[in-house]
Each structure stands twice: as structure tokens, then as C-alpha cells.
C-alpha positions in Angstrom: 33.9 26.8 93.3 36.9 28.6 91.5 37.4 25.5 88.8 34.1 26.1 88.2 34.2 29.9 87.7 38.2 28.9 85.2 35.9 26.7 83.3 33.6 29.6 82.3 35.7 32.5 82.0 37.8 29.9 79.1 33.2 29.4 77.6 33.1 32.7 77.9 36.7 33.4 75.9 35.8 31.2 72.8 33.0 32.5 72.8 34.0 35.3 71.7 36.9 33.8 69.0 33.5 32.1 67.8 32.1 35.4 66.8 34.7 37.4 66.3 35.7 35.1 63.5 32.5 35.2 62.0 32.4 39.3 62.3 35.6 39.3 60.7 35.5 36.2 58.4 36.2 36.4 54.4 32.8 37.5 52.6 30.7 36.6 50.9 31.5 35.6 47.6 29.4 38.0 45.0 28.0 37.1 41.4 29.8 39.0 39.0 27.7 41.6 36.9 27.5 39.9 32.8 27.8 43.1 30.4 23.9 43.7 28.5 24.4 43.5 24.9 22.4 44.1 21.8 22.1 40.8 20.2 21.1 39.1 23.2 18.3 41.8 24.2 16.3 41.1 20.4 18.0 44.2 18.9 19.8 42.8 15.7 19.4 44.8 12.9 19.8 49.3 12.5 20.5 51.5 10.7 22.5 55.0 11.1 23.1 58.3 9.1 26.6 59.1 9.3 28.3 62.5 8.9 32.3 62.0 8.1 34.4 64.6 8.2 38.5 64.3 6.6 40.9 66.6 5.1 39.0 66.1 2.1 36.0 67.8 3.3 32.9 66.1 4.8 31.1 63.5 3.3 27.9 62.1 4.2 25.8 58.2 3.7 24.2 55.5 6.0 25.7 53.0 7.6 23.7 49.1 8.1 24.4 46.7 11.2 23.0 43.0 11.5 24.0 41.1 14.4 25.9 38.4 14.8 26.6 37.4 17.8 26.6 38.9 21.3 29.3 41.4 20.4 30.1 41.1 16.9 28.1 42.8 14.2 28.0 43.0 10.2 28.4 46.7 8.8 27.3 47.8 5.1 28.1 51.2 4.7 27.9 53.8 1.7 28.4 57.2 1.4 29.3 60.1 -0.9 32.6 61.9 -0.2 34.7 64.7 -2.2 38.4 63.1 -2.9 41.5 65.9 -3.1 45.0 65.7 -4.4 47.1 66.1 -0.2 48.7 68.6 -1.8 46.3 71.3 -2.4 46.1 74.4 -1.1 42.7 77.4 -1.6 43.3 80.4 -1.4 40.2 83.1 -0.6 39.4 86.5 -2.1 38.2 88.3 0.9 37.1 90.8 -1.5 34.8 88.9 -3.8 34.7 85.6 -1.7 36.4 83.4 -4.9 38.1 80.3 -3.5 40.1 79.3 -6.0 43.4 75.8 -5.4 45.8 76.9 -8.2 47.4 74.1 -10.0 43.7 72.1 -9.2 42.3 70.2 -13.0 39.3 68.4 -11.7 37.0 67.6 -9.1 36.7 64.5 -7.8 33.2 62.8 -6.9 33.4 59.3 -5.0 31.1 56.8 -3.7 32.6 53.2 -2.0 30.4 50.7 -1.2 32.5 49.2 2.0 31.1 45.6 4.3 32.7 45.0 7.5 32.8 43.2 10.3 32.7 45.0 13.7 34.1 44.2 17.4 33.4 45.3 21.1 35.5 44.7 23.3 36.6 45.4 27.3 32.4 44.1 28.1 33.0 43.5 31.0 35.7 46.0 32.2 33.5 49.2 30.5 30.0 49.9 31.7 27.1 49.2 29.2 26.5 52.4 28.4 30.0 53.4 26.4 30.4 50.3 24.4 34.2 50.0 22.9 34.7 48.6 19.8 36.9 48.8 16.7 35.7 47.2 13.0 37.3 46.8 9.7 36.0 47.3 6.1 37.0 47.1 1.9 34.9 47.5 -1.0 34.6 48.7 -4.2 34.3 52.5 -4.7 33.0 54.2 -7.8 34.1 58.0 -8.9 33.3 60.2 -11.2 36.1 63.5 -11.7 35.0 66.6 -13.7 36.0 69.7 -14.7 37.3 72.9 -12.6 37.5 75.4 -15.6 36.3 75.3 -19.2 39.9 74.4 -20.8 38.6 75.8 -24.0 42.2 75.7 -25.5 42.4 71.5 -24.5 46.2 72.1 -23.3 45.6 70.4 -20.1 46.5 73.4 -17.8 44.4 77.4 -17.0 45.6 80.0 -19.0 44.4 82.6 -15.7 46.5 85.7 -17.2 45.4 87.9 -19.8 48.2 90.2 -19.8 49.9 86.5 -20.3 48.4 84.0 -22.3 45.4 86.4 -23.7 43.0 85.0 -22.2 41.7 84.1 -18.7 39.8 80.6 -19.0 37.1 80.8 -16.8 36.8 78.9 -13.1 33.6 75.8 -12.8 31.3 76.5 -9.9 30.6 73.0 -8.8 27.3 72.5 -10.5 28.7 73.0 -13.4 31.9 71.3 -15.4 29.5 68.2 -15.7 29.5 68.3 -19.5 34.0 67.1 -19.1 33.4 64.2 -16.5 35.2 60.7 -16.2 33.9 57.6 -14.3 36.9 55.8 -12.7 36.5 52.3 -10.7 38.7 51.2 -7.9 38.8 49.9 -4.5 38.9 51.1 -0.8 38.6 50.4 3.5 38.6 52.4 6.1 39.5 51.0 9.3 38.6 52.5 12.5 37.9 52.6 16.6 34.2 53.6 17.8 31.9 54.4 20.6 28.3 53.2 21.0 26.8 55.7 23.2 23.6 55.4 25.8 21.3 52.6 28.3 18.6 53.3 25.9 19.6 49.9 22.8 16.9 50.7 20.3 18.8 54.3 19.9 22.2 54.6 18.1 24.2 57.1 19.0 27.8 56.7 17.6 31.2 58.1 16.8 34.1 56.8 15.1 37.7 57.4 14.9 39.6 55.9 12.4 41.7 56.0 8.5 40.3 55.6 5.9 41.6 55.4 2.0 40.7 55.0 -2.2 42.8 53.5 -4.9 42.3 53.4 -8.4 44.8 51.6 -10.2 44.5 54.0 -13.4 45.2 56.7 -11.4 42.7 60.3 -11.5 44.2 63.8 -12.7 43.1 65.6 -10.1 45.7 68.1 -11.1 47.0 69.6 -13.8 49.3 67.7 -15.7 50.6 69.6 -18.0 52.7 73.6 -17.2 53.7 75.9 -19.6 57.8 77.2 -19.1 57.5 81.3 -19.6 61.9 80.6 -19.2 62.2 78.8 -22.2 60.5 81.4 -24.9 60.6 79.5 -28.4 61.9 76.2 -27.3 60.7 72.6 -27.2 59.7 70.9 -24.6 62.0 68.8 -22.8 59.6 66.7 -21.0 56.5 67.5 -23.2 53.1 66.5 -21.2 51.1 64.8 -25.0 48.0 66.7 -23.9 48.5 69.9 -27.1 48.8 68.6 -30.3 52.5 71.3 -30.4 52.8 71.1 -27.1 53.0 74.7 -27.3 51.4 77.7 -25.7 51.6 81.6 -27.3 52.0 83.8 -24.2 52.3 88.0 -25.0 56.4 88.6 -24.2 57.4 92.7 -22.6 58.8 93.5 -26.3 54.6 92.6 -27.7 55.1 90.0 -30.0 54.0 86.9 -29.2 56.0 84.1 -28.0 55.7 79.6 -27.8 56.0 79.3 -24.6 57.0 74.9 -24.0 54.4 73.0 -21.9 55.7 70.7 -19.9 54.0 67.5 -17.7 53.5 69.1 -14.1 51.3 66.0 -12.6 50.1 62.3 -12.8 47.8 61.6 -12.1 47.0 60.5 -8.8 46.5 56.5 -7.6 45.9 56.8 -3.7 44.1 58.4 -1.1 44.4 57.9 2.1 43.2 60.7 5.6 42.2 59.9 9.3 38.6 61.1 9.6 36.0 61.9 12.9 32.1 60.7 11.7 29.2 60.8 13.6 26.7 58.2 13.3 22.3 59.2 14.6 20.3 56.2 14.1 17.8 53.5 15.3 18.0 49.6 16.4 15.3 47.7 16.2 
């Protein structure tokens, strides 16, 4: 009888043990969720309008996207934006609302055409409605420069004080000065880090942070090529700019007489234009 009780106890003990191992053993292996992507779900072509903000101002344009595989797309971007010299400073007359940029010579409007690749990263680590990517693009850039002011004397700088020069040359607004325009061809590119938002892949909503650059081998004369040296009246220029044949400009002196101020070389054509930028893109995928 005692042996029977003993074996019954052992059987109960091992039974409880097996139940415990079954309850607290290794969990079942869960199948890893496969990230969604536009290519596999049939969204392989897209178009979006882009608006960019950088040190040169605001740019607008459009972008085509073409799916190559699950996480890679080809990009074709065309946009229009202004180019400036990074040393430019804008002064505002708060009485009349006029804006003036000292030494500015020409406005520049650029139209780059970039072709590149876009790659999605961290697809398995980050949610599908927050798709992180980077892209690298490059291509030709066409630029049109036109006169910032009406250079009636054609001497390469703006005579803006009638008390000194006897005249004040008029500034052109953004719609004027096209008659004195020049074409320029260059090469540019951009590198961006961006995020595609949303679980509905048919809608394209992106924000990009990056750097864009354009290079023109012949340069663009954004700032005035010449400046008069008012401290060396009636002397020959030390570094003539070569715009005016006489290399001098008449000025009124304090005694009422007229002298000749030498025109010195002031600013070289700028070849490289680079800036950080933020871009918003809104469009469709299909």
C-alpha cells in the first residue's frame, strides 16, 4: 500500500513537471512581416509637383518616378529656380517698399534637368508609411541672365547718385531687362535624403533635405564687373575692368568741377552655385 502511494506521488510530480515545461518552454517562432513596396503592388510610375526653398529663393518644377525594383526608382526632375551670388545683401526702403541689392549686375534664372536614382533604406526596420530614402541626380542646366539695372553708359556698374555722377540709373523689375539677356549652359546635380509618407501608395507625398549645385565653365557675371575708385580722381586705373573704352567715369567734385574716376575691376564671373535646400513633392503614383 505504501509503495502504491509512493509511485502515485512520483507520477503526479512528473506530470506537473511536463505541464510546466509545456507552459514555460520556448515560444513559437513568429513569421517576420514582409515590408510593402510600390513596385510589387503595381505602382511603378509617378509624377509630382515640387516646391523647393534654398538660399537663392524659391524653385518650382516637376518630377517623374519610374520603379526599377522593390526599393529602387529612376528619377527625372525638371525645375526652374533663381541663382544668386552668396555675398548678395538685400536692402529694403520701408518708406516706399523698394528693394536694392548693392553691386548686383544681372539676375539669373536657371532650368536644370536632372536624371538620377532613388533608393529606399531601412524597409524592414521602419513602418511602411514612413519610407526613408536617398537619391543622387545630375544633368545639364540652362541659365538665362538679364540686366538688373538699365546700364545706359554701358560701363559695368550702376551710377546711382546724381550728386556724384549726374545721373541715377533705373533698376529693372523682374519683368524688365530681358532685352539684355544672355544664355549659359552648365552642369548640375543634387543629393537628397527624403521621406515618402502615407500607407496609400497612389498618393505621392514627400519631403526632401539635400544639397544642389550648378557649375558654368565660362561663369556668369552676377555682380558688377567694375567699380569707380573715387579716391584716385584723374589717375589711370591700376586694374582696369575693360568694359568701358575710356576706363574712367566722370564725377562731380566738391568744388563744382568735373573729374574722371578710374574704373577698376571689381567682381569676376561666378562659376559655381551651391546651396542646401528643402523640397516638398505632391503627386500621384499609378
